[in-house]
N, C-alpha and C positions, 0 to 999 in steps of 0.2 A: 491388429488390426490396425487402419494408421488413424492416428490420434489431429483432436482437430481441428482446427484450426481457432484461433483465440483472433479476437470480432473488435475487443473490447475489454475494457478490465475497470476493477473495483477499486479503488487505491482511497486505502486509510491512513495518516497520523496520530496518535495520541504518547503521552506523555501516563506517570501510573504517580497516585500520591503519596509516594513516597522511594528512595532505595532499598529497605529496606523490604518492600512488596515484591523486588526484581527475580530474587529464585522462584518465588510462587507463579509469580506472572507469566515468564521463563515458560513453567514448566506447563500450566493451562494453553498460556499460550498453542504452545507448540503439540502436545501431547491429545489434548482435546478443542481447542474450539476451532483450528483453521483448521485437520482433518474434516469436524462433524460440517461447514463450511464449503470444504469442498468433492466434500461427498455427494453435495446434492448437483441435482439436471442442472447443464449449461456450466458447471465448473469445470476448468478445466485442471490449472495447478494455479498454486500460490509460491507465493515465496515472504519470507518476514525477516525485518532486517532490524537496525539496534545500533543507536548513536553510539560514536566511534569510544570504545575506552578509555581513552587517554584525557577524557570531556569531565570535568568536575564530578569526581564521585559525590560530594554534597548532594545534590541535583539527582532525581530521578530520568532516569535516560527514558530520551525520547525510544519514536518504535516508527516504524513504516511498515504498509502490510498492503500488497500488489496479487490482488485475487484476480486469474487473464480465465477471461469468460468465449462461452462461444459465439454467445451476442452479450446488447443491457437488458434484455428479456431475459435472462436468468434471474435477475434481482427482482422478477415480478409473478415466478412460483410460486403456490400457493406451498411448497415443503420449504420457500426458500419467508417464508412469514410463520411460517410454520416456529423456526427457531428459536426469531424474533420473539414473537410472544409470548411462545410458549419454555425460555431458557434452563439447562442442567441446573442445583446446588450451585455449583460451583461455577456457571457462568452469571448466574444469580448475583452472586457476590461479585465477582470480578469490575462485572460489568460500573458496580455504584463508584469502584476505585480507579475510573480512570478517565480520566486530568484531558482537557488540549484536544478533544478529540473533532477530528475528521474527514469526515466523508463524502469522495465525489465521483461516482459511477463517469464510464468516461466510453466511447467509442472511438479503439486504433484507429490513429489515422497514421500514421504514418511510421518506418521502421528502418535504422540503417543498421550493420552488422548482420556477421556471422554463426561470433562465438558470445556468452557473458564472462563475466567477471563478478568478483567481492565485493566491488567497492559504489555504491549507488549514489548519486548524485538528482533529491529531485524540485524541480520547481513548477512556483504556484501563478501563476497569472489569467493579465482577462486583458481582451482588445479586441479588433474589429479582425472577427473571423477566418475573410478570405485574402488579406494582407500579412497575418501571423502563417498562414499556411505557406503559405510562397518563402516565404523568410524565413521559417524555420526547413522546411523540404530544404531546401539550399543551404542552411547553414549548418543544421547536422550531419546532410549528409556528409558533407565538406569536413567538419572533425571525424565522421568515418572513412574516409576515404585519407586520411593525411593521417590516419595513424594517433590519433588528438586521444581520444577517446577510443574501448569494445563497439559498445554501439549505443544506442539511443531507442527511445522511443519515447512516439508521444500522442496524445489525442484532443479531444475537444468532450469538455465537463456533457448531460444531459441533465433533462431533472429527474426525479425522479420519487417514491410516492418519501413520505414520509414517516421512522419505524420509529421504535419506544427510544433508542439512541437516537439522538437529532444534533448534529452538529456541535460543540458545543469550542466554541472558538471565530476571536473576533477580522476572524482571516475572509467568513465568507460576506462581512459588513463593510469589506472597507469600499472606500468610495472606487469609482469609477465605469463607465460602461464596457459591452461586450463582452462573448464568451470569455468561458472561460477554459482554460488547457495547465492541460500536468506533462510534463515533459521528465523522463527521466535519464538519466548518463552514466552507463557503468562504464570502470573505469582496472585499469590496476595498478596507480600511483596515487595517491590519497594527495598528495601535496600539486600535483597534476591536474585531477579532477577540479579539486578547487579553482584553481583555476581560469581551468574554458570554462565553467560552469560560468563564473564569477564576469570573466567578459559578452560568452555566448548571452548572457541575462540583458549588459549595455548593450550589446551590438540590435536584440529583438527591441530595448528600449521605447523605439520612433513608432511599432506598431503595435505592443501588450505592456504593455507595465505589471510586474511582480507585484500580485499578493502579499508577501509574501517571505523574507529572505530564504534565499535555497540551500535545504534541510541535506545534513550527509550522514551513510550510513554502513554500514559492513551487512551483509547476507549473514544471517544463524543459523534457517534452516528451509526447507524448500517441500514440498508436497506436491505430488500430482493426481487425479480421483485413480489415472488405469495404476494406478501401483498399492491403493489400496485394498484393507482385505475384504470389502465388502460392496464397491466402485457402485454408481448410480441409484445408492438404496436411500431410502427413503431421510434416513440418518444413520449415522457414526455413530458405533456405542460410543452412551459416557468414562470417563474414568475415575472412579469413585473412590476406588482402592490409592487415589493421587489424592484424592480433596485431603480424603480420609489421613492423608502422611504428615500435611501440610498445618490439620483441624489437631490435630493429637500436638504434633508440637507448640501450638500457638499457648495451649492448658497444661504444660512444663513449668 
């Protein structure tokens, strides 16, 4: 069976309340939360990323999750609403520990490159839609053609309904009119990816302003709907035994 073609994606950035929470968060997010979402109608796959481990360990790690969608309508189904309004016990606990939460549903506007890489840069910009589209297509395509990055995807943010977890970052309140864009660049070399990303932001500045500084991550895990035990079911099963293991640690 041929995999569905992604025509949209949901970009999510967040951090957590403390570095000590990282083992539990990573387990919950990898084994329960993300598979639950990916199993819903209209979802195709997800990739979850974490900020580089060489960043200061005294600070909680930052995360980025990209859910690839058949269309943005995947975020308007009854099944998707159900997982928001009736979270699992573990999700209810972890939801209160999220910080700096930003959620941007996007229609996929462009993609270049045939391979993928583990190093990721994300950029949130705002500007004129037509001018940005022309400039982004030219510059991103050139980066891939010249093998400076492995691949890139960019999308235009679309309006969506509010959900129980609202955006919790000042980024959405930044000054500047126009459409919002999310650019994702993948590379093999961390330093080179940083340099090319910052150069891209500077090159696009006449047509779009960076809402926040570029962010850099490493791939942690990936899950596809067609590889789940029960793909396309109403809801993937929770992992109460894993949740209980962390609860038991707290009581020791």
